[in-house]
N, C-alpha and C positions, 0 to 999 in steps of 0.2 A: 439884141434883147435876150435871146436864149443862147446858152453856151453849148456848142456842138460837142464838147467833151463830156457834158453831163446829160444831154437830152438826145434821145433817138426818136425818129419818126416812123410810124407804122400805119397800117390801114387794115381794117377788118374785112373778111371775105363776104360779109352779109350784104354788101352792095352788089355782089355778083350772084350769089346764091343764098336763099333764105332758109335757115334751119327750121323755122316754125311754119313756113309756107313753102314747101318744096317746089310748087309750080312757079314761084317767082325765081327766074333764073335757072329753071330746070335744064335749059339747053346749054348753059355755060359750064365748061369743064374746069376741073381743078387746075390743069395746066394753063388754060387761058387766064384764069383768075390770078395766079401767082406771077405769070409773065407780065400781065398788065400792071400789077402792083409795082414790079421792078421798073417797068417802062415809065411809069408815072413819077418815079424818083423816091419811092419809099424803101425802107431798109428792114421792115419787120411786118409781121402779121399775127393774127390770132388763128385759132384752129376752127375750121368749118366742117360741115358734115360730109364734104367730098374729099377731104384730105386723107391721104393714105394712113391706115392704122398701124402699119409697120414702120418702126423708127428709121431703119436704114433707107427705105423708099422715100419717106418724107424728107429726111436729111439730104439725100442726094438731089431731090427736086429743088429744094430751097437753096442748097449750095450752088447749083447751076445759075441761080438768079441772084445770088448774094443776099438772100433774105434770112432772117432769124425768126424763131417763134418767140413772141413777147409774152403771151398769156393764153389762158383758155378758160372759158366759162365752165363753172361746175355748179349744178343744181343740188342744193341740200334740201332734205325733208326732215329736219330736226324735230318738228312738231308732230310728225305723222309716222316716222319710222324709228325702230330701235337704233340707238346710236351706233352699235357695232355694224349695222348694215350700211349706214352712211359712211362710217370710218373705212370700211373695206373698199368701197368705191373710190373714196378720197385717196387712199393709198395708191390705187391703180393710176389715177390721174396724175398724182404728184410724181410717181415713178416715170411716167411718160414725159412730163414736162421737164424733169431734171435731165433726162436723157437728151432732150432737145435744147438744153441750155437756158430754159426760161427761169426767171427769178421771182415771178409772182403767179398766183392763181386767183381767178376772179370768182368769188362765191356769191350765190344769191339764193335765199330761202324761198322755196317754191310751194311750200305748204299752203293750200287754199288760194294760190295765186289765180287772178283772173286775167292775166296778160295774154293767155292763149285761148281764152274762152269767148264765146259769142254773147258777151254781156257788156253793157256800157262801162267803159273804162273810168268814167266819172261817176259811176254808181257806187255800189257797196264794195269797196276794197276790203280785204281781210285785215282784221285788227287783232293783235295778241292780247290775251288775258295776262294778269300779273304772273300766274303760274307759267304760262307759255314764254313770257319774257325771260324768266329764269332758265328754263330749258334751252331756249334759243341762245342766250349769251354764254351760258356754260358750255354748250356744244361748240360755239364758235371759238371759244378759248382753247378747248381741247384740240379742235382741228388745226387752229393756228399754231399750237405747240408742235403738233405732228409735222406740219409743213416745214416749220423752221428747223426743228431739232433733227428730224430724220432726213430732210431733203434740201435744206438751205433755201427754201422758198417762202416768200411772204404771202400770207393770206390777205387778200384785199376784198373788202365787201362791196358788192355792186348794188347800190340802191336802185330801185326799178319801179316804174309805173305798174300799178295793179298788184303789188306784193305787200308783205307785212312791214317792209322798210322802204317807204316812198317819200314821206314828208320830212321837212327839217326837224320837227320834233322827234320823229322816229329815228332819224340819223343821230341826233344828239343823244338820245337815250342809249342807243346801241353803242356809241362811242364811249359814253360814260360808264357803261356796265361791262365793258370788255377790257382786256389787258392790252395796253399799247404795244407791248413787246410782241404779242401774237396776233393781233387784229388791226389791220390798217384799212383805209378807205380807198375804194375805186371811185374816183370823182368823175361824174358824167354830167356835162353841161346840159345836154338835151333833156334828160329825164327831169332834172330840177326845173328847167324853164317850162317844160310841158305842164307840170302840176302847179306852176305859179310861185315856186319858191325862189328866194334870193340866192342865186348860184354864186354870186361874188362873195356874199357874206359867209357862206359855207366854205368856200375856197379859202378865204382869209383865215377863218377860224381853225380849219383842220389841215392846212398845208403841211404842218410837221408830221402828220400821220397819213398823208396821202402818198401811196406808192404806185399808183397806176392812174392814168387819165384817159378818158374817152372824150374826144372832140366831136360833139354831135350838135348840129344846128337844127332849128325848127322853122316851120312855116305857120305863123299864128292864124292865118285865115283857115287853114285846114283844121287846126286844133279847135277853132271856134265852131267849125262845122261838126266835128266829132262831138263836142259838148252839146250843141243845139239838137243834133239828131240822135243822141244817145248811142253813138257808135262804139264798137269795141276797139281795143288797142290795135288789133291786126287790121281791122277795117281802116283805121287811120293810117297805118303803114302803107296800105295799098293806095290810099289817096294822096300820100306824100307828106305826112306829118313831119318826117325827118328829112334832112338833106345834109350836105357836107359843109364844113366851115366856109364862109364866104358866099354862100348861096341862100342863106336864111336871115333871121332877124337878130341873131346874137352877134354882138361886137366882141370878138375874141382878143382884141388888143389888151384890155385890162386883165384878162385871164393869163395871157402870156407874160404880162408885166409882173403879176404876183408870183407866178411860177419861176420866172427868171430871177427875181429878187430873193428867192428862198434857197434852201439847200436841196431841193428836189433833184433826184437823179433817177432817170429811168425813161420809160416810153411815153410819148404822146401818141395816141392811137385814134386815127380818124375812123368813126363808126357811124354809118348813116344807112339804115335799111330802107331801101326804096325798091320799086318795081323796075328791074333792069330794062324792061321794054319801054319804059317812059323816061328813065334816067340812065343813059348809057354809062356803064361802070367806069370805063377808061376815061371818058370825057369828064366825069365828075371827080375821079381821082386826080386827074391833072389839074382841074379847077381848084381842088382843095390844096394840092401841093403848091400851086402858084400863090394862093392866098396866104398860106402859112409863111412862105418865103418873104412875101411883101410885108406881112404884118409882124412876124416874129424875128425876121432877119436870120433865118436858119434854113 
């Protein structure tokens, strides 16, 4: 179903160690993380908080395990910070990613985000004013131009629960008001399913502008508990909102079919933040890899 010449499979370190909640997987080392990724059969990874900051050290560790850097998260604060401050940090991240051979950078606007706060995730998420939309999309276009023209990297925007771009309507407006040359979509199945959006509709509509994919599954019973008890995003993570493909409610066969029938070339990245004490990272990585092999024939 998927072409091995076009598609590469990776997995995020957040199943081993959580950047937002360091106590989750605090005992797991960087070396264990990347070794188990390779052992489970993955070829790439994203950057986590325990990864070496020095390029040569990181490159050596990954080369030993035949792993590549696929992408890195980058928080923008275009609504709260002067653009030149955001731009300066963006240059640093892009330089690092280019040195590591990555072709995309995953951007998420974090101004007034509630994803890391102790507030109900189904409560009052931030919403942009008309003026803020203009600042936001203009900023994305400028950053996307920097990434592509300076570093040969594509800016992919990561829609996310609890942020200014979460819903289908917000994704549609962002895509409509940004330059397709400079701004692409990071498509995340789990975040769309979490907030009740039609993830297949969005995939079919934007597949020509999708340049990075997160394969994230969900547990609806946990989401129902999060909604009922007014829990935060991070509370939900601890309880098991997310899991790997093949272990939750999402049928990924249609997802793989649309991607396989398109011109998509790049990474499919398993990303499922869980408590490693409850969901053994290696066990779940192997489970995800087996499911993808069975379902996507890759």
